[in-house]
BAKEFI-513351 format. One record per residue: residue in one letter; z, y, x of N, C-alpha, C, CB in turn. Coordinates in steps of 0.1 Angstrom, whole numbers, padded with zeros to 4 digits. Glycine has a CB too. Layout:
N
PT | rest | n_up | n_north | n_east | ca_up | ca_north | ca_east | c_up | c_north | c_east | cb_up | cb_north | cb_east
PT | A | Z | Y | X | Z | Y | X | Z | Y | X | Z | Y | X $
...
This chain:
84
PT | rest | n_up | n_north | n_east | ca_up | ca_north | ca_east | c_up | c_north | c_east | cb_up | cb_north | cb_east
PT | X | 0170 | 1667 | -0233 | 0166 | 1654 | -0242 | 0159 | 1657 | -0254 | 0178 | 1646 | -0246 $
PT | X | 0157 | 1669 | -0263 | 0152 | 1672 | -0270 | 0139 | 1676 | -0268 | 0157 | 1677 | -0275 $
PT | X | 0134 | 1682 | -0260 | 0119 | 1685 | -0250 | 0116 | 1672 | -0248 | 0121 | 1692 | -0234 $
PT | X | 0121 | 1661 | -0246 | 0117 | 1648 | -0241 | 0110 | 1641 | -0255 | 0132 | 1639 | -0233 $
PT | X | 0118 | 1643 | -0264 | 0116 | 1638 | -0276 | 0107 | 1645 | -0282 | 0126 | 1635 | -0284 $
PT | X | 0100 | 1657 | -0279 | 0091 | 1666 | -0287 | 0082 | 1660 | -0277 | 0094 | 1684 | -0289 $
PT | X | 0079 | 1660 | -0268 | 0069 | 1657 | -0258 | 0062 | 1644 | -0260 | 0075 | 1658 | -0246 $
PT | X | 0071 | 1633 | -0264 | 0069 | 1621 | -0266 | 0061 | 1623 | -0281 | 0085 | 1612 | -0265 $
PT | X | 0064 | 1626 | -0289 | 0058 | 1627 | -0304 | 0044 | 1634 | -0304 | 0069 | 1636 | -0314 $
PT | X | 0047 | 1643 | -0294 | 0032 | 1651 | -0294 | 0019 | 1640 | -0286 | 0034 | 1668 | -0284 $
PT | X | 0024 | 1633 | -0278 | 0017 | 1623 | -0269 | 0011 | 1612 | -0281 | 0028 | 1615 | -0257 $
PT | X | 0021 | 1608 | -0284 | 0017 | 1602 | -0300 | 0007 | 1606 | -0307 | 0026 | 1604 | -0311 $
PT | X | 0010 | 1618 | -0310 | 0000 | 1625 | -0319 | -0013 | 1626 | -0314 | 0004 | 1639 | -0322 $
PT | X | -0012 | 1626 | -0301 | -0027 | 1628 | -0291 | -0032 | 1615 | -0292 | -0025 | 1632 | -0273 $
PT | X | -0027 | 1604 | -0289 | -0030 | 1588 | -0290 | -0037 | 1586 | -0304 | -0016 | 1578 | -0288 $
PT | X | -0033 | 1587 | -0313 | -0034 | 1583 | -0324 | -0051 | 1584 | -0326 | -0024 | 1590 | -0333 $
PT | X | -0056 | 1593 | -0331 | -0072 | 1594 | -0332 | -0079 | 1588 | -0319 | -0076 | 1611 | -0333 $
PT | X | -0075 | 1584 | -0308 | -0081 | 1575 | -0299 | -0080 | 1562 | -0305 | -0074 | 1576 | -0286 $
PT | X | -0068 | 1557 | -0307 | -0066 | 1544 | -0311 | -0073 | 1542 | -0321 | -0055 | 1541 | -0314 $
PT | X | -0073 | 1549 | -0333 | -0083 | 1546 | -0346 | -0096 | 1544 | -0340 | -0084 | 1558 | -0357 $
PT | X | -0104 | 1557 | -0334 | -0118 | 1553 | -0327 | -0117 | 1541 | -0318 | -0125 | 1564 | -0317 $
PT | X | -0108 | 1533 | -0313 | -0114 | 1519 | -0305 | -0109 | 1511 | -0314 | -0108 | 1514 | -0289 $
PT | X | -0106 | 1511 | -0328 | -0102 | 1500 | -0339 | -0116 | 1504 | -0348 | -0085 | 1503 | -0348 $
PT | X | -0123 | 1515 | -0348 | -0137 | 1514 | -0355 | -0149 | 1510 | -0351 | -0141 | 1524 | -0359 $
PT | X | -0143 | 1515 | -0335 | -0157 | 1508 | -0328 | -0158 | 1490 | -0326 | -0158 | 1516 | -0309 $
PT | X | -0142 | 1486 | -0321 | -0143 | 1470 | -0324 | -0149 | 1465 | -0336 | -0130 | 1465 | -0325 $
PT | X | -0146 | 1473 | -0347 | -0148 | 1467 | -0361 | -0163 | 1469 | -0361 | -0140 | 1473 | -0374 $
PT | X | -0170 | 1479 | -0359 | -0182 | 1477 | -0362 | -0192 | 1471 | -0356 | -0184 | 1485 | -0365 $
PT | X | -0186 | 1467 | -0343 | -0195 | 1458 | -0336 | -0196 | 1444 | -0342 | -0191 | 1456 | -0323 $
PT | X | -0179 | 1441 | -0347 | -0176 | 1427 | -0351 | -0180 | 1424 | -0366 | -0160 | 1424 | -0350 $
PT | X | -0175 | 1437 | -0372 | -0177 | 1432 | -0388 | -0166 | 1428 | -0396 | -0187 | 1420 | -0389 $
PT | X | -0162 | 1416 | -0394 | -0147 | 1406 | -0397 | -0144 | 1406 | -0384 | -0147 | 1389 | -0404 $
PT | X | -0129 | 1403 | -0384 | -0120 | 1401 | -0373 | -0107 | 1399 | -0377 | -0121 | 1412 | -0364 $
PT | X | -0102 | 1388 | -0369 | -0086 | 1387 | -0372 | -0078 | 1397 | -0366 | -0080 | 1375 | -0366 $
PT | X | -0066 | 1397 | -0370 | -0056 | 1408 | -0366 | -0051 | 1405 | -0348 | -0040 | 1408 | -0378 $
PT | X | -0049 | 1393 | -0342 | -0046 | 1389 | -0329 | -0059 | 1396 | -0320 | -0044 | 1372 | -0329 $
PT | X | -0069 | 1391 | -0325 | -0084 | 1393 | -0315 | -0086 | 1410 | -0317 | -0102 | 1382 | -0323 $
PT | X | -0081 | 1414 | -0331 | -0083 | 1431 | -0330 | -0072 | 1436 | -0321 | -0082 | 1439 | -0345 $
PT | X | -0062 | 1433 | -0321 | -0052 | 1438 | -0311 | -0055 | 1436 | -0297 | -0040 | 1433 | -0313 $
PT | X | -0057 | 1427 | -0292 | -0066 | 1420 | -0280 | -0076 | 1430 | -0276 | -0075 | 1406 | -0285 $
PT | X | -0085 | 1432 | -0284 | -0098 | 1441 | -0282 | -0097 | 1454 | -0280 | -0107 | 1440 | -0293 $
PT | X | -0085 | 1462 | -0288 | -0084 | 1475 | -0286 | -0076 | 1476 | -0276 | -0081 | 1482 | -0296 $
PT | X | -0067 | 1471 | -0270 | -0055 | 1470 | -0259 | -0067 | 1471 | -0248 | -0042 | 1455 | -0259 $
PT | X | -0076 | 1461 | -0249 | -0088 | 1463 | -0235 | -0094 | 1474 | -0233 | -0101 | 1454 | -0236 $
PT | X | -0097 | 1480 | -0249 | -0105 | 1493 | -0248 | -0098 | 1503 | -0241 | -0109 | 1498 | -0261 $
PT | X | -0087 | 1505 | -0247 | -0077 | 1515 | -0246 | -0069 | 1514 | -0233 | -0067 | 1515 | -0258 $
PT | X | -0069 | 1502 | -0225 | -0064 | 1498 | -0211 | -0066 | 1511 | -0200 | -0072 | 1483 | -0206 $
PT | X | -0079 | 1514 | -0202 | -0087 | 1525 | -0191 | -0080 | 1538 | -0190 | -0104 | 1530 | -0196 $
PT | X | -0075 | 1543 | -0205 | -0066 | 1553 | -0206 | -0051 | 1553 | -0204 | -0069 | 1557 | -0219 $
PT | X | -0049 | 1544 | -0212 | -0033 | 1542 | -0216 | -0030 | 1528 | -0222 | -0027 | 1553 | -0226 $
PT | X | -0021 | 1524 | -0219 | -0015 | 1512 | -0230 | -0011 | 1514 | -0239 | -0006 | 1505 | -0227 $
PT | X | -0017 | 1513 | -0251 | -0011 | 1516 | -0264 | 0002 | 1508 | -0269 | -0022 | 1514 | -0275 $
PT | X | 0010 | 1511 | -0277 | 0020 | 1504 | -0281 | 0016 | 1499 | -0294 | 0030 | 1512 | -0281 $
PT | X | 0020 | 1487 | -0296 | 0016 | 1477 | -0307 | 0017 | 1485 | -0318 | 0024 | 1464 | -0307 $
PT | X | 0031 | 1491 | -0320 | 0035 | 1496 | -0334 | 0025 | 1507 | -0339 | 0050 | 1501 | -0334 $
PT | X | 0020 | 1512 | -0328 | 0011 | 1527 | -0329 | -0003 | 1517 | -0334 | 0009 | 1538 | -0310 $
PT | X | -0008 | 1508 | -0330 | -0021 | 1502 | -0332 | -0022 | 1499 | -0346 | -0024 | 1491 | -0322 $
PT | X | -0006 | 1489 | -0351 | -0006 | 1485 | -0364 | -0005 | 1496 | -0375 | 0004 | 1476 | -0365 $
PT | X | -0001 | 1511 | -0370 | 0000 | 1520 | -0380 | -0011 | 1525 | -0382 | 0008 | 1531 | -0378 $
PT | X | -0023 | 1527 | -0373 | -0035 | 1531 | -0371 | -0043 | 1524 | -0380 | -0039 | 1529 | -0359 $
PT | X | -0041 | 1507 | -0380 | -0050 | 1501 | -0386 | -0046 | 1502 | -0399 | -0053 | 1490 | -0380 $
PT | X | -0031 | 1501 | -0405 | -0031 | 1506 | -0419 | -0035 | 1518 | -0426 | -0022 | 1505 | -0421 $
PT | X | -0036 | 1529 | -0419 | -0040 | 1541 | -0419 | -0057 | 1540 | -0420 | -0035 | 1548 | -0405 $
PT | X | -0061 | 1531 | -0412 | -0078 | 1527 | -0417 | -0081 | 1522 | -0433 | -0082 | 1513 | -0407 $
PT | X | -0074 | 1517 | -0434 | -0070 | 1508 | -0446 | -0070 | 1516 | -0456 | -0057 | 1499 | -0446 $
PT | X | -0061 | 1526 | -0456 | -0059 | 1536 | -0463 | -0067 | 1543 | -0469 | -0055 | 1542 | -0458 $
PT | X | -0078 | 1547 | -0459 | -0085 | 1556 | -0459 | -0101 | 1548 | -0461 | -0082 | 1564 | -0448 $
PT | X | -0099 | 1534 | -0464 | -0114 | 1526 | -0467 | -0122 | 1527 | -0457 | -0123 | 1531 | -0479 $
PT | X | -0117 | 1527 | -0442 | -0125 | 1519 | -0434 | -0127 | 1508 | -0429 | -0126 | 1523 | -0429 $
PT | X | -0118 | 1501 | -0435 | -0111 | 1487 | -0433 | -0108 | 1481 | -0442 | -0101 | 1486 | -0427 $
PT | X | -0105 | 1468 | -0447 | -0100 | 1462 | -0459 | -0098 | 1450 | -0451 | -0109 | 1461 | -0473 $
PT | X | -0085 | 1442 | -0461 | -0080 | 1431 | -0457 | -0086 | 1421 | -0463 | -0068 | 1430 | -0458 $
PT | X | -0090 | 1408 | -0457 | -0098 | 1396 | -0466 | -0090 | 1392 | -0478 | -0101 | 1382 | -0457 $
PT | X | -0090 | 1391 | -0491 | -0084 | 1389 | -0499 | -0080 | 1372 | -0497 | -0092 | 1393 | -0510 $
PT | X | -0086 | 1366 | -0490 | -0082 | 1349 | -0488 | -0074 | 1348 | -0478 | -0093 | 1339 | -0485 $
PT | X | -0075 | 1356 | -0467 | -0068 | 1357 | -0455 | -0065 | 1367 | -0452 | -0072 | 1352 | -0445 $
PT | X | -0051 | 1371 | -0452 | -0043 | 1385 | -0453 | -0044 | 1391 | -0437 | -0025 | 1384 | -0458 $
PT | X | -0048 | 1380 | -0426 | -0049 | 1385 | -0413 | -0061 | 1385 | -0409 | -0041 | 1378 | -0403 $
PT | X | -0070 | 1388 | -0417 | -0084 | 1392 | -0413 | -0086 | 1405 | -0418 | -0096 | 1382 | -0418 $
PT | X | -0094 | 1415 | -0414 | -0102 | 1426 | -0414 | -0114 | 1425 | -0416 | -0101 | 1433 | -0404 $
PT | X | -0118 | 1433 | -0424 | -0135 | 1435 | -0429 | -0138 | 1453 | -0426 | -0138 | 1429 | -0451 $
PT | X | -0149 | 1454 | -0420 | -0154 | 1468 | -0416 | -0160 | 1473 | -0430 | -0167 | 1469 | -0403 $
PT | X | -0155 | 1486 | -0437 | -0163 | 1486 | -0445 | -0178 | 1502 | -0447 | -0153 | 1485 | -0456 $
PT | X | -0170 | 1511 | -0438 | -0178 | 1522 | -0436 | -0191 | 1519 | -0432 | -0172 | 1530 | -0428 $
């Protein structure tokens, strides 16, 4: 049981950069996008490799906001803008 949990954590850690890259690719093309549309497009891109967990995608988006790749629209918090 302990090995299984460790493997799941390693898989999640390996998938995080791939999800972040997909978010950046989508946002680089669109420049501004709503939360739901971003989630749909990221899932479509990642579908070929694996089906990403929605919580992991949200964590990756928050991580990119913290690192100044994305920002929330001040007038509409469900919109994201690409910065980099």
